[in-house]
PDB file of N, CA, C and O in Angstrom, chain B, residues numbered from 101:
ATOM      1  N   MET B 101       2.673   6.121 -12.142  1.00  0.00           N
ATOM      2  CA  MET B 101       1.465   7.023 -11.873  1.00  0.00           C
ATOM      3  C   MET B 101       0.236   6.603 -12.477  1.00  0.00           C
ATOM      4  O   MET B 101      -0.835   6.605 -11.870  1.00  0.00           O
ATOM      5  N   ILE B 102       0.404   6.188 -13.846  1.00  0.00           N
ATOM      6  CA  ILE B 102      -0.649   5.738 -14.564  1.00  0.00           C
ATOM      7  C   ILE B 102      -1.195   4.317 -14.063  1.00  0.00           C
ATOM      8  O   ILE B 102      -2.396   4.046 -14.065  1.00  0.00           O
ATOM      9  N   ALA B 103      -0.258   3.493 -13.662  1.00  0.00           N
ATOM     10  CA  ALA B 103      -0.724   2.294 -12.925  1.00  0.00           C
ATOM     11  C   ALA B 103      -1.528   2.537 -11.792  1.00  0.00           C
ATOM     12  O   ALA B 103      -2.575   1.933 -11.557  1.00  0.00           O
ATOM     13  N   MET B 104      -1.020   3.453 -11.069  1.00  0.00           N
ATOM     14  CA  MET B 104      -1.804   3.840  -9.745  1.00  0.00           C
ATOM     15  C   MET B 104      -3.186   4.318  -9.973  1.00  0.00           C
ATOM     16  O   MET B 104      -4.125   4.007  -9.240  1.00  0.00           O
ATOM     17  N   LEU B 105      -3.284   5.082 -11.012  1.00  0.00           N
ATOM     18  CA  LEU B 105      -4.624   5.626 -11.494  1.00  0.00           C
ATOM     19  C   LEU B 105      -5.521   4.504 -12.020  1.00  0.00           C
ATOM     20  O   LEU B 105      -6.727   4.502 -11.769  1.00  0.00           O
ATOM     21  N   ASN B 106      -4.899   3.495 -12.793  1.00  0.00           N
ATOM     22  CA  ASN B 106      -5.725   2.434 -13.142  1.00  0.00           C
ATOM     23  C   ASN B 106      -6.074   1.511 -12.024  1.00  0.00           C
ATOM     24  O   ASN B 106      -7.047   0.766 -12.140  1.00  0.00           O
ATOM     25  N   LEU B 107      -5.385   1.516 -11.014  1.00  0.00           N
ATOM     26  CA  LEU B 107      -5.831   0.624  -9.748  1.00  0.00           C
ATOM     27  C   LEU B 107      -6.906   1.286  -9.121  1.00  0.00           C
ATOM     28  O   LEU B 107      -7.832   0.621  -8.659  1.00  0.00           O
ATOM     29  N   MET B 108      -6.894   2.586  -9.046  1.00  0.00           N
ATOM     30  CA  MET B 108      -7.924   3.344  -8.414  1.00  0.00           C
ATOM     31  C   MET B 108      -9.345   3.218  -9.206  1.00  0.00           C
ATOM     32  O   MET B 108     -10.423   3.417  -8.646  1.00  0.00           O
ATOM     33  N   SER B 109      -9.218   2.880 -10.502  1.00  0.00           N
ATOM     34  CA  SER B 109     -10.447   2.883 -11.216  1.00  0.00           C
ATOM     35  C   SER B 109     -11.101   1.553 -11.344  1.00  0.00           C
ATOM     36  O   SER B 109     -12.009   1.306 -12.138  1.00  0.00           O
ATOM     37  N   PHE B 110     -10.513   0.620 -10.406  1.00  0.00           N
ATOM     38  CA  PHE B 110     -11.173  -0.617 -10.354  1.00  0.00           C
ATOM     39  C   PHE B 110     -12.714  -0.503  -9.784  1.00  0.00           C
ATOM     40  O   PHE B 110     -12.996   0.241  -8.845  1.00  0.00           O
ATOM     41  N   GLY B 111     -13.560  -1.229 -10.382  1.00  0.00           N
ATOM     42  CA  GLY B 111     -14.940  -1.252  -9.845  1.00  0.00           C
ATOM     43  C   GLY B 111     -15.072  -2.328  -8.776  1.00  0.00           C
ATOM     44  O   GLY B 111     -14.152  -3.075  -8.443  1.00  0.00           O
ATOM     45  N   TRP B 112     -16.336  -2.340  -8.256  1.00  0.00           N
ATOM     46  CA  TRP B 112     -16.637  -3.382  -7.242  1.00  0.00           C
ATOM     47  C   TRP B 112     -16.492  -4.754  -7.782  1.00  0.00           C
ATOM     48  O   TRP B 112     -16.027  -5.647  -7.074  1.00  0.00           O
ATOM     49  N   GLY B 113     -16.853  -4.954  -8.953  1.00  0.00           N
ATOM     50  CA  GLY B 113     -16.640  -6.316  -9.632  1.00  0.00           C
ATOM     51  C   GLY B 113     -15.260  -6.863  -9.436  1.00  0.00           C
ATOM     52  O   GLY B 113     -14.979  -7.934  -8.899  1.00  0.00           O
ATOM     53  N   GLU B 114     -14.381  -5.920  -9.979  1.00  0.00           N
ATOM     54  CA  GLU B 114     -12.991  -6.364  -9.954  1.00  0.00           C
ATOM     55  C   GLU B 114     -12.494  -6.647  -8.585  1.00  0.00           C
ATOM     56  O   GLU B 114     -11.749  -7.609  -8.398  1.00  0.00           O
ATOM     57  N   TRP B 115     -12.894  -5.798  -7.531  1.00  0.00           N
ATOM     58  CA  TRP B 115     -12.417  -6.060  -6.244  1.00  0.00           C
ATOM     59  C   TRP B 115     -12.915  -7.274  -5.652  1.00  0.00           C
ATOM     60  O   TRP B 115     -12.242  -7.930  -4.857  1.00  0.00           O
ATOM     61  N   VAL B 116     -14.183  -7.620  -6.053  1.00  0.00           N
ATOM     62  CA  VAL B 116     -14.701  -8.895  -5.494  1.00  0.00           C
ATOM     63  C   VAL B 116     -13.992 -10.013  -6.077  1.00  0.00           C
ATOM     64  O   VAL B 116     -13.731 -11.002  -5.392  1.00  0.00           O
ATOM     65  N   VAL B 117     -13.632  -9.916  -7.413  1.00  0.00           N
ATOM     66  CA  VAL B 117     -12.789 -11.086  -7.991  1.00  0.00           C
ATOM     67  C   VAL B 117     -11.416 -11.161  -7.294  1.00  0.00           C
ATOM     68  O   VAL B 117     -10.956 -12.275  -7.048  1.00  0.00           O
ATOM     69  N   VAL B 118     -10.736 -10.058  -6.961  1.00  0.00           N
ATOM     70  CA  VAL B 118      -9.508 -10.154  -6.432  1.00  0.00           C
ATOM     71  C   VAL B 118      -9.663 -10.765  -4.945  1.00  0.00           C
ATOM     72  O   VAL B 118      -8.868 -11.603  -4.520  1.00  0.00           O
ATOM     73  N   ALA B 119     -10.713 -10.296  -4.216  1.00  0.00           N
ATOM     74  CA  ALA B 119     -10.892 -10.899  -2.899  1.00  0.00           C
ATOM     75  C   ALA B 119     -11.210 -12.307  -2.969  1.00  0.00           C
ATOM     76  O   ALA B 119     -10.825 -13.029  -2.048  1.00  0.00           O
ATOM     77  N   LEU B 120     -11.911 -12.835  -4.011  1.00  0.00           N
ATOM     78  CA  LEU B 120     -12.161 -14.312  -4.096  1.00  0.00           C
ATOM     79  C   LEU B 120     -10.900 -15.065  -4.452  1.00  0.00           C
ATOM     80  O   LEU B 120     -10.705 -16.222  -4.079  1.00  0.00           O
ATOM     81  N   LEU B 121     -10.103 -14.413  -5.141  1.00  0.00           N
ATOM     82  CA  LEU B 121      -8.750 -15.154  -5.645  1.00  0.00           C
ATOM     83  C   LEU B 121      -7.905 -15.165  -4.332  1.00  0.00           C
ATOM     84  O   LEU B 121      -7.336 -16.200  -3.982  1.00  0.00           O
ATOM     85  N   VAL B 122      -7.834 -14.154  -3.695  1.00  0.00           N
ATOM     86  CA  VAL B 122      -6.976 -14.142  -2.379  1.00  0.00           C
ATOM     87  C   VAL B 122      -7.561 -15.193  -1.468  1.00  0.00           C
ATOM     88  O   VAL B 122      -6.809 -16.018  -0.949  1.00  0.00           O
ATOM     89  N   LEU B 123      -8.776 -15.208  -1.260  1.00  0.00           N
ATOM     90  CA  LEU B 123      -9.348 -16.165  -0.375  1.00  0.00           C
ATOM     91  C   LEU B 123      -8.980 -17.644  -0.894  1.00  0.00           C
ATOM     92  O   LEU B 123      -8.491 -18.426  -0.079  1.00  0.00           O
ATOM     93  N   LEU B 124      -9.185 -18.030  -2.146  1.00  0.00           N
ATOM     94  CA  LEU B 124      -8.939 -19.210  -2.700  1.00  0.00           C
ATOM     95  C   LEU B 124      -7.371 -19.549  -2.603  1.00  0.00           C
ATOM     96  O   LEU B 124      -7.010 -20.684  -2.292  1.00  0.00           O
ATOM     97  N   LEU B 125      -6.504 -18.583  -2.866  1.00  0.00           N
ATOM     98  CA  LEU B 125      -5.118 -18.837  -2.743  1.00  0.00           C
ATOM     99  C   LEU B 125      -4.512 -19.086  -1.460  1.00  0.00           C
ATOM    100  O   LEU B 125      -3.602 -19.905  -1.329  1.00  0.00           O
ATOM    101  N   PHE B 126      -5.017 -18.361  -0.444  1.00  0.00           N
ATOM    102  CA  PHE B 126      -4.511 -18.339   0.918  1.00  0.00           C
ATOM    103  C   PHE B 126      -5.432 -19.029   1.947  1.00  0.00           C
ATOM    104  O   PHE B 126      -4.956 -19.416   3.014  1.00  0.00           O
ATOM    105  N   GLY B 127      -6.609 -19.175   1.684  1.00  0.00           N
ATOM    106  CA  GLY B 127      -7.443 -19.826   2.510  1.00  0.00           C
ATOM    107  C   GLY B 127      -7.832 -18.801   3.718  1.00  0.00           C
ATOM    108  O   GLY B 127      -7.174 -17.798   3.992  1.00  0.00           O
ATOM    109  N   PRO B 128      -9.011 -19.223   4.390  1.00  0.00           N
ATOM    110  CA  PRO B 128      -9.574 -18.347   5.436  1.00  0.00           C
ATOM    111  C   PRO B 128      -8.826 -18.179   6.688  1.00  0.00           C
ATOM    112  O   PRO B 128      -9.012 -17.201   7.412  1.00  0.00           O
ATOM    113  N   LYS B 129      -7.883 -19.221   6.995  1.00  0.00           N
ATOM    114  CA  LYS B 129      -7.219 -19.082   8.199  1.00  0.00           C
ATOM    115  C   LYS B 129      -6.059 -18.225   8.135  1.00  0.00           C
ATOM    116  O   LYS B 129      -5.621 -17.696   9.157  1.00  0.00           O
ATOM    117  N   ARG B 130      -5.470 -18.035   6.862  1.00  0.00           N
ATOM    118  CA  ARG B 130      -4.369 -17.130   6.698  1.00  0.00           C
ATOM    119  C   ARG B 130      -4.656 -15.607   6.477  1.00  0.00           C
ATOM    120  O   ARG B 130      -3.806 -14.726   6.613  1.00  0.00           O
ATOM    121  N   LEU B 131      -5.964 -15.407   6.119  1.00  0.00           N
ATOM    122  CA  LEU B 131      -6.406 -14.076   5.695  1.00  0.00           C
ATOM    123  C   LEU B 131      -6.016 -12.899   6.994  1.00  0.00           C
ATOM    124  O   LEU B 131      -5.441 -11.835   6.764  1.00  0.00           O
ATOM    125  N   PRO B 132      -6.398 -13.288   8.171  1.00  0.00           N
ATOM    126  CA  PRO B 132      -6.094 -12.335   9.348  1.00  0.00           C
ATOM    127  C   PRO B 132      -4.588 -12.040   9.298  1.00  0.00           C
ATOM    128  O   PRO B 132      -4.155 -10.888   9.327  1.00  0.00           O
ATOM    129  N   GLU B 133      -3.828 -13.106   9.223  1.00  0.00           N
ATOM    130  CA  GLU B 133      -2.334 -12.761   9.268  1.00  0.00           C
ATOM    131  C   GLU B 133      -1.846 -11.911   8.079  1.00  0.00           C
ATOM    132  O   GLU B 133      -1.044 -10.984   8.187  1.00  0.00           O
ATOM    133  N   LEU B 134      -2.389 -12.308   6.987  1.00  0.00           N
ATOM    134  CA  LEU B 134      -2.047 -11.453   5.729  1.00  0.00           C
ATOM    135  C   LEU B 134      -2.470  -9.981   5.805  1.00  0.00           C
ATOM    136  O   LEU B 134      -1.744  -9.077   5.392  1.00  0.00           O
ATOM    137  N   ALA B 135      -3.689  -9.781   6.358  1.00  0.00           N
ATOM    138  CA  ALA B 135      -4.159  -8.489   6.730  1.00  0.00           C
ATOM    139  C   ALA B 135      -3.378  -7.681   7.611  1.00  0.00           C
ATOM    140  O   ALA B 135      -3.180  -6.480   7.426  1.00  0.00           O
ATOM    141  N   ARG B 136      -2.947  -8.330   8.549  1.00  0.00           N
ATOM    142  CA  ARG B 136      -2.053  -7.649   9.486  1.00  0.00           C
ATOM    143  C   ARG B 136      -0.741  -7.374   9.038  1.00  0.00           C
ATOM    144  O   ARG B 136      -0.200  -6.307   9.329  1.00  0.00           O
ATOM    145  N   SER B 137      -0.165  -8.259   8.338  1.00  0.00           N
ATOM    146  CA  SER B 137       1.062  -7.976   7.600  1.00  0.00           C
ATOM    147  C   SER B 137       1.008  -6.887   6.551  1.00  0.00           C
ATOM    148  O   SER B 137       1.930  -6.088   6.384  1.00  0.00           O
ATOM    149  N   LEU B 138      -0.073  -6.891   5.877  1.00  0.00           N
ATOM    150  CA  LEU B 138      -0.284  -5.771   4.863  1.00  0.00           C
ATOM    151  C   LEU B 138      -0.466  -4.421   5.599  1.00  0.00           C
ATOM    152  O   LEU B 138      -0.031  -3.390   5.086  1.00  0.00           O
ATOM    153  N   GLY B 139      -1.074  -4.410   6.739  1.00  0.00           N
ATOM    154  CA  GLY B 139      -1.405  -3.121   7.482  1.00  0.00           C
ATOM    155  C   GLY B 139       0.070  -2.769   8.003  1.00  0.00           C
ATOM    156  O   GLY B 139       0.491  -1.633   7.786  1.00  0.00           O
ATOM    157  N   ARG B 140       0.748  -3.555   8.577  1.00  0.00           N
ATOM    158  CA  ARG B 140       2.177  -3.169   9.162  1.00  0.00           C
ATOM    159  C   ARG B 140       2.922  -2.634   8.040  1.00  0.00           C
ATOM    160  O   ARG B 140       3.469  -1.546   8.219  1.00  0.00           O
ATOM    161  N   SER B 141       3.039  -3.186   6.951  1.00  0.00           N
ATOM    162  CA  SER B 141       3.824  -2.761   5.805  1.00  0.00           C
ATOM    163  C   SER B 141       3.346  -1.408   5.277  1.00  0.00           C
ATOM    164  O   SER B 141       4.173  -0.528   5.038  1.00  0.00           O
ATOM    165  N   LEU B 142       2.194  -1.236   5.109  1.00  0.00           N
ATOM    166  CA  LEU B 142       1.642   0.145   4.779  1.00  0.00           C
ATOM    167  C   LEU B 142       1.920   1.133   5.702  1.00  0.00           C
ATOM    168  O   LEU B 142       2.251   2.247   5.297  1.00  0.00           O
ATOM    169  N   ARG B 143       1.832   0.878   6.958  1.00  0.00           N
ATOM    170  CA  ARG B 143       2.136   1.757   8.142  1.00  0.00           C
ATOM    171  C   ARG B 143       3.691   2.238   8.034  1.00  0.00           C
ATOM    172  O   ARG B 143       4.055   3.410   8.135  1.00  0.00           O
ATOM    173  N   GLN B 144       4.491   1.182   7.824  1.00  0.00           N
ATOM    174  CA  GLN B 144       5.960   1.425   7.744  1.00  0.00           C
ATOM    175  C   GLN B 144       6.215   2.371   6.663  1.00  0.00           C
ATOM    176  O   GLN B 144       6.871   3.401   6.820  1.00  0.00           O
ATOM    177  N   PHE B 145       5.646   1.976   5.485  1.00  0.00           N
ATOM    178  CA  PHE B 145       5.700   2.844   4.349  1.00  0.00           C
ATOM    179  C   PHE B 145       5.383   4.268   4.477  1.00  0.00           C
ATOM    180  O   PHE B 145       6.109   5.171   4.063  1.00  0.00           O
ATOM    181  N   GLN B 146       4.298   4.416   5.052  1.00  0.00           N
ATOM    182  CA  GLN B 146       3.667   5.811   5.425  1.00  0.00           C
ATOM    183  C   GLN B 146       4.683   6.529   6.384  1.00  0.00           C
ATOM    184  O   GLN B 146       4.984   7.711   6.214  1.00  0.00           O
ATOM    185  N   HIS B 147       5.181   5.788   7.368  1.00  0.00           N
ATOM    186  CA  HIS B 147       6.146   6.532   8.267  1.00  0.00           C
ATOM    187  C   HIS B 147       7.456   6.955   7.469  1.00  0.00           C
ATOM    188  O   HIS B 147       8.019   8.031   7.671  1.00  0.00           O
ATOM    189  N   GLY B 148       7.881   6.029   6.563  1.00  0.00           N
ATOM    190  CA  GLY B 148       8.971   6.359   5.924  1.00  0.00           C
ATOM    191  C   GLY B 148       8.801   7.493   4.997  1.00  0.00           C
ATOM    192  O   GLY B 148       9.684   8.347   4.915  1.00  0.00           O
ATOM    193  N   LEU B 149       7.699   7.558   4.279  1.00  0.00           N
ATOM    194  CA  LEU B 149       7.412   8.738   3.526  1.00  0.00           C
ATOM    195  C   LEU B 149       7.371  10.052   4.300  1.00  0.00           C
ATOM    196  O   LEU B 149       7.933  11.062   3.876  1.00  0.00           O
ATOM    197  N   GLN B 150       6.713  10.013   5.409  1.00  0.00           N
ATOM    198  CA  GLN B 150       6.555  11.193   6.333  1.00  0.00           C
ATOM    199  C   GLN B 150       7.942  11.596   6.859  1.00  0.00           C
ATOM    200  O   GLN B 150       8.203  12.789   7.015  1.00  0.00           O
ATOM    201  N   ASP B 151       8.808  10.666   7.129  1.00  0.00           N
ATOM    202  CA  ASP B 151      10.173  10.878   7.600  1.00  0.00           C
ATOM    203  C   ASP B 151      10.891  11.753   6.361  1.00  0.00           C
ATOM    204  O   ASP B 151      11.492  12.811   6.543  1.00  0.00           O
ATOM    205  N   LEU B 152      10.732  11.188   5.248  1.00  0.00           N
ATOM    206  CA  LEU B 152      11.468  11.761   4.033  1.00  0.00           C
ATOM    207  C   LEU B 152      10.868  13.122   3.906  1.00  0.00           C
ATOM    208  O   LEU B 152      11.638  14.074   3.781  1.00  0.00           O
ATOM    209  N   LYS B 153       9.622  13.313   3.924  1.00  0.00           N
ATOM    210  CA  LYS B 153       8.982  14.815   3.794  1.00  0.00           C
ATOM    211  C   LYS B 153       9.575  15.629   4.830  1.00  0.00           C
ATOM    212  O   LYS B 153      10.094  16.697   4.507  1.00  0.00           O
ATOM    213  N   ASP B 154       9.562  15.253   6.045  1.00  0.00           N
ATOM    214  CA  ASP B 154      10.057  16.053   7.208  1.00  0.00           C
ATOM    215  C   ASP B 154      11.659  16.397   6.997  1.00  0.00           C
ATOM    216  O   ASP B 154      12.153  17.474   7.332  1.00  0.00           O
ATOM    217  N   GLU B 155      12.361  15.360   6.416  1.00  0.00           N
ATOM    218  CA  GLU B 155      13.806  15.746   6.178  1.00  0.00           C
ATOM    219  C   GLU B 155      13.919  16.697   5.043  1.00  0.00           C
ATOM    220  O   GLU B 155      14.788  17.568   5.082  1.00  0.00           O
ATOM    221  N   ILE B 156      13.079  16.595   4.001  1.00  0.00           N
ATOM    222  CA  ILE B 156      13.112  17.618   2.950  1.00  0.00           C
ATOM    223  C   ILE B 156      12.795  19.051   3.343  1.00  0.00           C
ATOM    224  O   ILE B 156      13.383  20.046   2.920  1.00  0.00           O
ATOM    225  N   LYS B 157      11.724  19.025   4.262  1.00  0.00           N
ATOM    226  CA  LYS B 157      11.192  20.343   4.711  1.00  0.00           C
ATOM    227  C   LYS B 157      12.206  20.955   5.758  1.00  0.00           C
ATOM    228  O   LYS B 157      12.317  22.179   5.826  1.00  0.00           O
ATOM    229  N   LYS B 158      12.953  20.116   6.580  1.00  0.00           N
ATOM    230  CA  LYS B 158      13.941  20.615   7.489  1.00  0.00           C
ATOM    231  C   LYS B 158      15.159  21.278   6.748  1.00  0.00           C
ATOM    232  O   LYS B 158      15.671  22.312   7.175  1.00  0.00           O
ATOM    233  N   ASP B 159      15.562  20.686   5.709  1.00  0.00           N
ATOM    234  CA  ASP B 159      16.818  21.125   4.858  1.00  0.00           C
ATOM    235  C   ASP B 159      16.545  20.949   3.556  1.00  0.00           C
ATOM    236  O   ASP B 159      16.914  19.901   3.026  1.00  0.00           O
ATOM    237  N   PRO B 160      15.924  21.833   2.878  1.00  0.00           N
ATOM    238  CA  PRO B 160      15.538  21.611   1.323  1.00  0.00           C
ATOM    239  C   PRO B 160      16.828  21.717   0.307  1.00  0.00           C
ATOM    240  O   PRO B 160      16.887  21.215  -0.816  1.00  0.00           O
ATOM    241  N   ASP B 161      17.746  22.413   0.899  1.00  0.00           N
ATOM    242  CA  ASP B 161      18.920  22.471   0.040  1.00  0.00           C
ATOM    243  C   ASP B 161      19.670  21.218  -0.122  1.00  0.00           C
ATOM    244  O   ASP B 161      20.285  21.084  -1.180  1.00  0.00           O
ATOM    245  N   THR B 162      19.717  20.340   0.692  1.00  0.00           N
ATOM    246  CA  THR B 162      20.372  19.009   0.641  1.00  0.00           C
ATOM    247  C   THR B 162      19.722  18.035  -0.296  1.00  0.00           C
ATOM    248  O   THR B 162      20.312  17.030  -0.691  1.00  0.00           O
ATOM    249  N   SER B 163      18.415  18.369  -0.671  1.00  0.00           N
ATOM    250  CA  SER B 163      17.641  17.493  -1.584  1.00  0.00           C
ATOM    251  C   SER B 163      18.041  17.777  -3.088  1.00  0.00           C
ATOM    252  O   SER B 163      17.759  16.965  -3.969  1.00  0.00           O
ATOM    253  N   LYS B 164      18.727  18.996  -3.360  1.00  0.00           N
ATOM    254  CA  LYS B 164      19.110  19.247  -4.730  1.00  0.00           C
ATOM    255  C   LYS B 164      20.295  18.726  -5.158  1.00  0.00           C
ATOM    256  O   LYS B 164      21.164  18.599  -4.295  1.00  0.00           O
ATOM    257  N   HIS B 165      20.549  18.393  -6.272  1.00  0.00           N
ATOM    258  CA  HIS B 165      21.759  17.735  -6.782  1.00  0.00           C
ATOM    259  C   HIS B 165      22.703  18.849  -7.300  1.00  0.00           C
ATOM    260  O   HIS B 165      23.797  18.557  -7.783  1.00  0.00           O
TER     261      HIS B 165
END
């Protein structure tokens, strides 16, 4: 949780440095492919979280140990 909060506290300067490093490491030709892949991964993760939330709401007793 703390790491996530620290990630959110990045300023514009840090994000520019990260973007430049990604550009240097992967090159401009691979950036669209990487962005699509990242988008798909995030979407699948969000769907998985939503499925888990729906399952817990449906039967909350099964989530207890």
